[in-house]
ZAMI-657124 format. One line per 4 residues: their letters; for each residue x, y, z of C-alpha. Coordinates in Angstrom, 3 decimals. Each point is the difference from the previous one (the first is absolute). Layout:
BEGIN
a	X/Y/Z ~ ...;
***
This chain:
BEGIN
mlsw	-44.954/50.461/15.601 ~ 2.917/0.355/-1.776 ~ 1.000/-2.129/-3.593 ~ 2.041/1.606/-2.843;
eypp	-2.240/-1.546/-2.249 ~ -3.943/-0.292/-0.187 ~ -2.216/-1.188/-3.168 ~ -0.143/0.534/-2.478;
qsvg	3.882/0.689/0.142 ~ 0.927/-3.511/1.072 ~ 2.821/-1.590/-0.696 ~ -0.451/-3.664/2.396;
glar	-2.558/-1.036/2.480 ~ 1.136/2.698/2.487 ~ -2.289/2.361/-1.371 ~ -3.277/-2.518/-0.180;
hved	0.659/-0.756/3.566 ~ 0.389/3.607/1.087 ~ -3.024/0.958/-1.941 ~ -2.311/-2.939/1.458;
lavs	1.162/0.642/3.163 ~ -0.991/3.557/0.180 ~ -3.246/-0.848/-1.636 ~ -1.186/-2.755/2.276;
larl	1.099/2.216/2.923 ~ -2.400/2.332/-1.437 ~ -2.881/-1.816/0.311 ~ 0.337/-1.484/2.831;
rhtv	-0.354/4.273/1.157 ~ 3.436/1.209/1.063 ~ 1.708/2.886/-1.652 ~ 2.775/-0.903/-2.389;
hvlt	2.369/2.440/-1.820 ~ 2.754/-1.139/-2.372 ~ 2.702/1.961/-1.038 ~ 1.608/-1.415/-3.246;
lgrp	1.717/1.241/-3.323 ~ -1.766/1.088/-2.546 ~ 0.813/0.791/-3.640 ~ 1.693/3.849/-1.243;
gqaf	-2.448/1.876/-0.076 ~ -2.650/-1.988/1.756 ~ 0.298/1.030/3.484 ~ -3.378/0.228/2.014;
erre	-2.064/-1.491/2.840 ~ -3.306/-1.862/-0.659 ~ -2.091/-2.727/1.466 ~ 0.227/-3.251/-1.346;
dgvm	-2.152/-2.612/1.350 ~ -0.305/1.981/2.991 ~ 3.583/-0.106/0.554 ~ 1.863/3.868/-0.537;
vhrv	2.847/-0.850/-2.046 ~ 2.517/3.229/-0.320 ~ 2.036/-0.270/-2.841 ~ 3.388/2.091/-0.534;
dpyp	1.741/1.191/-2.707 ~ 3.723/-0.862/0.340 ~ 2.367/2.124/-0.506 ~ 1.100/1.733/-3.271;
vqap	3.773/-0.420/0.637 ~ 0.993/-3.279/-1.245 ~ 1.767/-2.040/1.949 ~ 3.643/-1.518/-0.800;
dflt	-0.467/-3.317/1.247 ~ -3.158/-2.380/1.520 ~ 0.966/0.746/4.296 ~ -0.045/3.629/-0.855;
wvlq	-3.447/-0.098/-1.620 ~ -1.230/-2.045/3.220 ~ 1.446/2.937/2.145 ~ -1.650/2.433/-2.561;
lnar	-3.446/-1.648/0.757 ~ -0.023/-0.450/3.449 ~ 0.611/3.630/0.483 ~ -2.756/0.809/-2.450;
flee	-2.166/-2.033/2.349 ~ 1.123/1.390/3.042 ~ -0.773/3.744/-1.490 ~ -3.765/-1.208/-1.472;
amii	-0.352/-1.767/4.160 ~ 0.317/2.849/1.534 ~ -2.790/1.272/-1.966 ~ -2.005/-2.312/0.318;
trky	0.602/-0.407/3.911 ~ -1.408/3.356/0.398 ~ -2.906/-0.692/-2.397 ~ -1.200/-3.190/0.670;
gpfq	1.803/-0.560/3.815 ~ 0.587/-1.316/2.530 ~ 0.683/-3.258/-0.786 ~ 0.480/-3.310/1.959;
liha	2.380/-2.567/-2.008 ~ 2.306/0.253/-2.791 ~ 0.562/-3.166/-2.332 ~ 2.962/-0.272/-2.004;
hdwl	-0.090/-1.968/-2.918 ~ 3.906/-1.097/-0.627 ~ 3.331/1.087/-0.165 ~ -1.259/2.697/-2.421;
vafa	-1.593/2.314/2.680 ~ 2.009/-1.128/2.822 ~ 1.392/3.766/-0.146 ~ -3.601/2.151/0.310;
gral	-1.128/-2.854/2.146 ~ 2.103/0.391/2.792 ~ 0.329/3.733/-0.359 ~ -3.598/0.159/0.906;
khah	0.078/-2.703/2.628 ~ 2.170/2.471/1.729 ~ -1.521/3.501/-0.739 ~ -3.348/-1.101/1.334;
rlpl	1.028/-2.522/2.110 ~ -2.324/-2.602/-1.776 ~ 0.677/-3.961/0.431 ~ 1.053/-1.103/-3.410;
iati	-0.834/-3.104/-1.886 ~ 2.014/-1.763/-2.722 ~ -0.887/-2.473/-2.554 ~ 3.067/-1.690/-1.819;
hate	-1.066/-1.705/-3.096 ~ 3.157/-0.947/-1.300 ~ 3.636/0.377/1.349 ~ 3.014/0.938/-2.610;
agrn	2.094/-3.167/1.501 ~ -3.109/-2.170/-1.035 ~ -0.466/1.123/-3.603 ~ 3.791/-0.096/-0.511;
rgly	0.639/-3.304/1.652 ~ 2.539/2.230/2.045 ~ 2.023/3.124/-0.032 ~ 2.128/0.610/-2.523;
ndmq	0.661/3.610/-0.444 ~ 0.177/3.590/1.932 ~ -4.004/0.422/-1.125 ~ -1.101/-2.459/1.150;
ryin	1.612/-0.547/3.297 ~ -1.052/3.784/0.481 ~ -3.539/-0.905/-0.534 ~ 0.197/-2.946/2.239;
svew	1.189/2.303/2.759 ~ -3.101/2.630/-0.921 ~ -2.539/-3.373/0.255 ~ 1.627/-0.786/3.364;
wlty	-0.402/3.749/1.250 ~ -3.127/0.142/-0.712 ~ -0.970/-3.199/2.067 ~ 1.981/1.114/2.434;
eawr	-1.795/3.698/0.525 ~ -3.330/-2.167/-0.946 ~ -2.003/-0.655/3.424 ~ -1.489/-3.026/-2.169;
vivc	1.076/-1.472/-3.137 ~ -2.543/-2.122/-2.465 ~ 1.058/-3.088/-2.087 ~ -2.413/-1.610/-2.479;
srhm	1.294/-3.663/0.679 ~ 1.802/-2.291/2.308 ~ 3.328/0.053/-2.582 ~ 0.068/3.932/0.314;
rqev	-0.344/-0.248/3.638 ~ 3.479/-2.614/0.136 ~ 1.245/2.581/-2.987 ~ -0.028/3.340/2.709;
qglf	0.397/-1.973/3.114 ~ 3.219/-1.209/-1.738 ~ 0.820/2.910/-1.862 ~ -0.525/2.728/2.897;
qlpa	0.184/-1.806/2.883 ~ -3.820/0.965/1.145 ~ -1.249/-1.273/3.010 ~ -3.285/-2.464/-0.580;
dkit	-2.496/2.074/2.017 ~ 0.372/3.370/-2.450 ~ -0.203/-2.564/-3.156 ~ -3.964/-0.261/-1.026;
iipn	-0.902/-2.460/-3.027 ~ -2.842/1.784/-1.827 ~ -0.497/-1.670/-3.567 ~ -1.202/1.583/-3.386;
gvys	-3.211/-0.368/-1.644 ~ -2.376/0.533/-2.954 ~ -3.183/2.009/-0.324 ~ -1.397/-3.698/-1.688;
qkfa	-3.387/2.400/-1.484 ~ 2.294/1.934/-2.198 ~ 0.828/-3.280/-2.070 ~ -3.683/-1.402/0.536;
dikv	-1.698/1.582/-2.991 ~ 2.954/0.284/-2.475 ~ -0.801/0.010/-3.560 ~ 2.489/-1.261/-2.431;
dpav	-0.278/2.411/-3.063 ~ 1.050/-1.996/-3.258 ~ 1.659/2.485/-1.595 ~ 2.154/0.144/3.635;
rqry	0.492/-3.689/-0.596 ~ 1.059/-0.286/-3.616 ~ 2.555/2.961/0.567 ~ 2.554/-2.454/1.822;
aaph	-1.057/-3.370/-1.299 ~ -2.081/-2.220/-2.675 ~ -3.499/-0.798/1.133 ~ 1.468/-3.332/0.033;
ekii	2.720/0.157/1.936 ~ 0.247/-0.653/4.061 ~ 1.176/3.216/1.836 ~ 3.349/-0.827/2.808;
ffvg	-0.230/3.548/1.757 ~ 2.508/1.458/2.190 ~ 0.108/3.610/1.058 ~ 1.959/2.120/2.060;
rlvv	3.049/1.180/-0.237 ~ 3.193/-1.202/-2.741 ~ 3.022/-0.647/2.923 ~ 1.857/-2.814/0.812;
ekgv	-2.245/-0.398/3.229 ~ -3.156/-0.812/-2.143 ~ 1.500/-2.800/-1.618 ~ -1.465/0.342/-3.346;
qvll	3.412/-1.301/-1.329 ~ -0.743/-3.111/1.283 ~ -3.557/0.045/-1.365 ~ 1.640/0.567/-3.782;
eamp	2.337/-2.940/0.901 ~ -3.478/-2.118/0.398 ~ -1.711/0.944/-2.867 ~ 1.363/-2.682/-2.490;
rila	-1.009/-2.517/2.102 ~ -3.329/1.392/0.513 ~ -0.596/0.429/-3.935 ~ 1.826/-3.463/-0.723;
scpe	-3.278/-1.277/2.187 ~ -2.236/2.725/-0.945 ~ 0.390/1.666/-3.435 ~ -2.874/2.552/0.692;
aklv	1.483/1.635/2.986 ~ 0.915/3.454/-0.263 ~ 1.466/2.246/2.815 ~ -0.428/3.251/0.586;
vagk	2.360/2.413/2.235 ~ -1.669/3.335/1.163 ~ 2.307/2.123/1.972 ~ 3.208/1.891/-0.636;
gpme	3.097/0.507/1.639 ~ 4.132/-0.332/-0.640 ~ -0.013/-3.553/-1.432 ~ -2.371/1.092/-2.725;
eqlq	2.408/-0.152/-2.574 ~ 1.994/-3.353/1.153 ~ -2.897/-2.259/0.084 ~ -1.359/0.750/-3.530;
srar	3.429/-0.678/-1.700 ~ 0.126/-3.176/2.940 ~ -3.654/-0.774/-1.526 ~ 1.523/0.408/-3.782;
elgi	3.134/-2.402/0.993 ~ -2.785/-2.448/1.353 ~ -1.672/0.250/-2.964 ~ -2.961/0.611/1.246;
gykv	-0.443/3.650/-0.719 ~ -3.316/-0.524/-2.114 ~ -1.619/-1.823/2.729 ~ 0.744/3.000/2.805;
tfag	-1.752/3.259/0.087 ~ 1.819/2.926/2.161 ~ -3.190/2.480/0.461 ~ 2.086/2.327/2.319;
yidd	-1.802/2.012/2.410 ~ -3.452/-0.401/-0.051 ~ -3.123/1.535/2.001 ~ -2.405/-1.706/2.292;
strn	-2.831/-0.833/-2.201 ~ 2.601/-1.781/-2.506 ~ 1.453/-2.091/2.692 ~ -2.997/-0.848/1.651;
qlyr	-1.469/-1.305/-3.718 ~ 3.100/-1.763/0.010 ~ 0.033/-1.734/2.779 ~ -3.384/-1.321/-1.354;
aarv	0.498/-0.981/-3.072 ~ 2.998/-1.615/1.386 ~ 0.246/-3.639/0.161 ~ 2.612/0.055/2.777;
avfp	1.932/3.058/1.887 ~ 3.681/-0.957/1.009 ~ 1.908/1.261/2.298 ~ 3.784/-1.340/-0.311;
slye	1.497/2.423/2.852 ~ 3.524/-0.669/1.179 ~ -1.210/2.635/3.462 ~ -3.541/0.686/0.620;
pfgi	-0.705/1.681/3.532 ~ -3.576/-0.721/-0.659 ~ -1.264/0.034/-3.509 ~ -3.429/2.284/-0.519;
vale	0.023/-1.082/-3.928 ~ -0.494/-3.447/1.397 ~ -3.387/1.084/1.779 ~ -0.800/1.981/-2.671;
amaa	-0.182/-2.751/-2.523 ~ -1.787/-2.507/2.424 ~ -2.693/2.917/0.661 ~ -0.249/0.450/-4.138;
gtpv	-0.802/-3.956/0.109 ~ 3.298/-0.879/-1.823 ~ 1.880/-3.128/1.567 ~ 3.907/1.001/0.986;
vass	3.456/-1.778/-0.215 ~ 2.430/1.423/2.230 ~ 3.408/-0.331/1.081 ~ -0.306/-1.737/3.614;
tggl	2.360/3.210/1.253 ~ -0.709/2.294/2.973 ~ -3.899/1.303/0.616 ~ -0.901/-1.865/-3.064;
aeii	0.517/-3.225/1.885 ~ -1.859/1.363/2.574 ~ -2.958/0.604/-1.891 ~ -0.379/-3.026/-2.303;
thrv	-0.877/-3.251/0.907 ~ 1.530/-2.034/-2.614 ~ -2.951/-1.695/-2.297 ~ -2.760/1.596/2.204;
dgml	0.181/3.673/-0.945 ~ 2.457/0.190/-1.872 ~ 3.456/-1.886/-1.708 ~ 3.437/0.090/1.410;
afpg	3.404/-0.480/-1.779 ~ 3.456/0.246/0.824 ~ 1.657/3.334/0.242 ~ 2.445/0.310/-3.070;
naps	-1.110/-3.085/-1.557 ~ -0.945/0.613/-3.110 ~ -1.417/-4.067/-0.687 ~ -1.617/0.048/3.037;
ladn	-2.403/3.366/-0.924 ~ -0.709/-1.696/-3.327 ~ -1.299/-2.782/1.343 ~ -1.974/0.988/2.468;
vlav	-1.475/3.076/-3.117 ~ -0.680/-3.350/-2.067 ~ -1.726/-1.493/3.037 ~ -2.576/2.750/-0.073;
lnde	0.123/0.815/-3.659 ~ -1.012/-3.752/-0.651 ~ -2.042/-1.044/2.676 ~ -3.285/1.983/0.111;
alae	-0.943/-1.504/3.340 ~ 2.521/1.177/1.572 ~ -0.069/3.451/-1.472 ~ -3.564/0.008/1.390;
slkv	0.435/-1.169/3.480 ~ 2.981/2.265/-0.010 ~ -2.173/3.217/-1.046 ~ -2.542/-0.873/2.312;
gglr	2.855/-0.576/3.046 ~ 1.694/3.599/-0.579 ~ -3.520/1.624/-0.243 ~ -0.962/-1.208/3.931;
lvre	3.736/0.812/1.071 ~ -0.423/3.731/-1.272 ~ -3.525/0.271/1.216 ~ 0.608/-1.546/3.439;
vydw	3.534/0.521/0.879 ~ 0.899/3.085/-1.901 ~ -2.255/2.415/-0.172 ~ 0.732/3.376/0.848;
enia	-2.717/0.849/2.560 ~ 1.530/-2.414/2.326 ~ 4.032/0.905/-0.998 ~ -1.375/3.903/0.737;
rrtl	-1.745/-1.154/3.507 ~ 2.772/-1.837/1.387 ~ 2.691/3.226/-1.453 ~ -1.821/1.758/2.083;
dvyq	0.123/-2.090/3.414 ~ 3.989/0.483/-0.650 ~ -0.328/4.081/-0.275 ~ -2.864/-0.128/3.080;
evyn	2.450/-2.499/1.978 ~ 3.124/2.753/-0.647 ~ -1.832/2.964/0.110 ~ -1.000/-1.026/3.590;
qyrr	3.178/-1.212/0.814 ~ 1.208/3.634/-0.829 ~ -2.942/1.258/2.095 ~ 1.674/-1.538/3.190;
tswp	3.411/1.242/-0.798 ~ 1.195/3.685/1.209 ~ 1.081/1.069/-3.966 ~ -3.971/1.460/-0.674;
erps	0.776/2.709/3.189 ~ 3.550/1.510/-1.440 ~ -0.495/2.455/-2.570 ~ 0.734/-0.920/-3.104;
vvar	2.511/0.980/-2.325 ~ -2.463/2.472/-2.046 ~ -1.215/1.592/3.478 ~ 3.183/0.525/1.364;
lwrf	0.564/1.761/-3.393 ~ -3.138/2.180/0.625 ~ 0.541/0.793/3.930 ~ 3.518/0.736/-0.116;
tpta	-0.405/2.325/-3.544 ~ 0.982/3.663/1.128 ~ -2.768/2.311/0.450 ~ -0.265/4.062/-0.136;
sset	-1.041/0.050/3.635 ~ 2.996/-2.541/1.143 ~ 2.440/2.522/-1.961 ~ -0.929/3.478/1.017;
sgeq	-0.340/-1.525/3.837 ~ 3.432/-1.299/-0.137 ~ -1.627/-3.649/1.141 ~ 2.755/-2.603/-1.625;
plpl	-2.043/-2.693/-1.664 ~ 0.785/-3.608/1.396 ~ 2.642/-2.016/-2.417 ~ -1.899/-2.672/-2.400;
wgry	2.378/-2.538/0.813 ~ 1.962/0.396/2.967 ~ -3.364/-1.263/2.454 ~ -0.872/-2.737/-1.920;
dlpl	3.492/-1.877/-1.368 ~ 1.223/-1.625/3.032 ~ -3.632/-1.612/0.744 ~ -0.764/-0.882/-3.294;
rraa	3.588/-1.988/-0.800 ~ -0.640/-1.851/3.699 ~ -3.053/-1.093/-1.231 ~ 1.234/-1.186/-3.629;
lvnr	2.706/-2.114/1.964 ~ -3.058/-1.392/1.466 ~ -2.053/-0.843/-2.659 ~ 2.919/-1.011/-1.855;
srgr	0.977/-2.553/3.010 ~ -3.652/-1.256/-0.295 ~ 0.344/-0.615/-3.932 ~ -2.604/2.953/-0.920;
gev	0.150/3.229/-1.588 ~ -1.867/1.877/2.053 ~ 1.549/2.995/0.345;
***
């Protein structure tokens, strides 16, 4: 597996998804290697929960911009992947998570002639509700390229399937929906340290908890607009916002403008232990997203036994059944969000029924062992299809490099080594055209 982030380095839900999937596959007795980015000076490989995790140092050269940094990351991944393959290979599959590892995933696919599976966790067009500049259009093109090169594309919801089909013109049989999951046992025995709670709210205050990146699509600005209405009906409410992002200062300024700064705590980045305690201490967890492919945080809150209020958008609308295992508000609508939050804060019976429904949902539908088995089914299906093609029998790029490297004996005997590309270039081009017509980037 290739992923630019992996715990403890976590920016969004991708890191937790990759970790939970990798650990679940390892528990099912499969060998999993994860190649990811480490912190400077902390490159190492180590077995973690049955998964061999390889963390690489970024290059010491400062990239002038984000896209250059991504290319450097992929080059660094390829260097490490060559070492890993020599040491632990051969491998059967490559699984790339999102566009940031597309270059390394595609190169490894062709170098070793292995099937590539891609999970698209979100799209650039979806995050920005359109493509408005050259960088966004470039990222969109890389996402298209990754889905073209992949043998199978995994998405987390029906909403995301429609999105990638519309954006990238993928055939329906190339896409598989496998939802995200949560380890409910991680949240079963949470004990709230009173000192942790008091760090964010007074003992009498009812915590409204948000955790996520502070970006437009997560909708924290809508939650702030809803707070005056909430406080008018429930003065003891207190909003705790956990997470960092480019909108942090803007959101803090808006809270002051609304006159609710004393009722909002911006907690910044918090560790998993603090996050889990805040889930349990909260009266309600709120996720007012404007764009949300899935929403792992909603499942985490449910697993912690906390009622959830979320926007009826994307994957959140598919997870939650209104007034059964959560509450759904109109996206971007502050009054609707406020009314749903107040319904939970003021109705103890409703809050309790939502807790029970949420726990049942995560345990019966979104358990990681079930999701890992569904992913294994995709792996097996793809590998069986791959074995029925002629592709595995043809020598890989790596094998050709080893085979055609001049040796002392060939040089002294006067024999000429076969050209590296001349023999294979035309057949490869023909195969690529065939696969393009089939809508698959298998070669």
